[in-house]
N, C-alpha and C positions, 0 to 999 in steps of 0.2 A: 539920202542915211536913213532915210524910213522903208523904202525899197531891197535897202541890206540884211535889215534889221528885221522884215516881214518872213524875204530870202530864205533868212540863219534860221529861221525860225520853225517857219515850214518844212524843210528840210529836217533841221529836225524833231520835228512831230511828225514826217514821214518814216525815218528813222523808230520812233515811239512806237508806232503803230505796226511797223516789223516786228518787234523786241513784244511788243505785246503778241502777237498774232499767234509767235512761238514760245510766249510764256506759256497760251493758253491749251499748247499741245499738250503741252507737260502735263495741265491741269484742267483734261476735259471736263469734269464733274465734277459735285457737292459745292458747298457752300464758296471755297474757294473757284472754283470754275463758274462757277456765277456771276460770282464779281469783279474777275477776269474780264469778262462780257461785259459788265455793263464801266467797268474801265472803258478796253476797247471802244465801247460807242461813245464816250464821252473824250477818250484822242480825235477818235474821228470827227465828232464835229467839232470841238478845236480845232481840227484841221482847215473842215471846213471854216469856221469863223476871222484863221492867216489869210485865204481865198477871198472872200467877204472882202476883207478891210484892207488888203489891198487893190479889187476890185474899185472899192470905193477913196479910195486916195491915191493911185495911182499920181494922176497928174494935178493933183493939186501940191501948193506954195510949200514946204515942210516949216511946221510952228512948233513949238513947243507942247502942245497939246501932244504932236502925233507920233513924236520921237516918245514920250512918256509912255504912249498904247504902246510901242512898237517893244519897248523893251520891258515894260507887263509880260505882252504874250511870248518874247523872249525868255524873261525869267520862268515862265510857266513853264513853257516848253521842259526848260532843265528839270523844275522840283517833278515832270511826270516821271524824264527820265528818272532821275534819283529814285522815284516808286519804284520802277521798274526794274530798278537792281535793289533796292527791299524785297520786292518780291521771290525777288529767285532766290536772295540769302534763304527766304523763308523757308521757298523748297524747295532747296536743296538742305538746309538744314529737318527737314521732315524726313525728306528720303534718308537721309539718314548719317 
């Protein structure tokens, strides 16, 4: 179960990274561009965290704590997806 959650979260974070870099291309400079660079860095670190948790827990027996960690990571990836959609909507509104 934990492996499924981690793989699902990692795939979602990879999609988020792809989306983040696409959005960054639309706003290369200024305050928004700087914040998007920071957001992309945090997305990359978050994805790296999925890999580290996966490696450290791969052969461990599943317990409640690991399930909770997996759920927190998946919902964190969903939160990042929602933030990226919000940024896309703001950029679209600013463009006209």
